[in-house]
N, C-alpha and C positions, 0 to 999 in steps of 0.2 A: 412507186405509186404514192408513198407518203409525202414526197416532195411536191408532187402535183397538188395534193390537197392543201398543204401549207401555203404554197405560193399563190394558188388561186383564192384561198381564203383571205390572204393579205391583199391581193388585188381588189377583191370585192369590198373589203373593209375600207379601202382607201379610194374606191371608185376610179381605179385606173382604167383608162380607155384604150390603151395601146396593147398590142400583142406581146405576149411573153413566151419566149421559146425555152423549153426545158430540154437541154441537150445531153441526155443521159448516156449516149454512146459516143459523143464527140464528133459526130458527122458534121453538124452545123459549124462548130469551131474550126474544123479543118477546111470546110468549103469557103468560109469567110476569113480565114487566116486570123483567128482571134487568139492572141497569145497573152493578153493581159485583161484583167478585169478591174474596173469596168471598161467595156468597149461599147460604144454607142454608134449606131448606124442610122442615117436618115435615108429612107428609101421612098422614091416617088411612086405615083400611081402606076407607072410602067414597070416597076420593079428594079429601077436603076438606082444604085447607091449614089446619092448626091453629096453626102458628107460622112466622114468617119472620124471618130475621136477615140483615143486611148487615154483613159483617165477621165477626169471631170472637166468639161469645157466651161468657159466663162459664159455668163448669161447672154452677152452680146453674140457670142458664137452660136448659142442655142437658137436665139431669135433669127439669126441669119440663115441657119440651116433649116429651120421650120419654114421660113419664107421660100427657100429654094425648092421645097417639096410641095408648096402650095398650102401649107397649114398656117393658120394665124393663131398665135398664142392668146 
C-alpha cells in the first residue's frame, strides 16, 4: 500500500496522464512477458499492443509508436 501512495503522489506531482500498473504479485509481468525494466508498451484503443520496447527508446521511436496508437505528442 505504501508503494501505491508514493507512486500516485509522484504521478500527481508531475501531472502524468497515463496509466500506471503496480504489479505487486507479478501477474502482469508474467502476462506481458516483462523481463527487464524499463519495458514500455504502446497499446491502442482496442487493447492491441502496437509497439514494445525494452530499455529506453529513441525520441523518433516514441513519436512513431504514439502515432501508431493514434496519440499525438
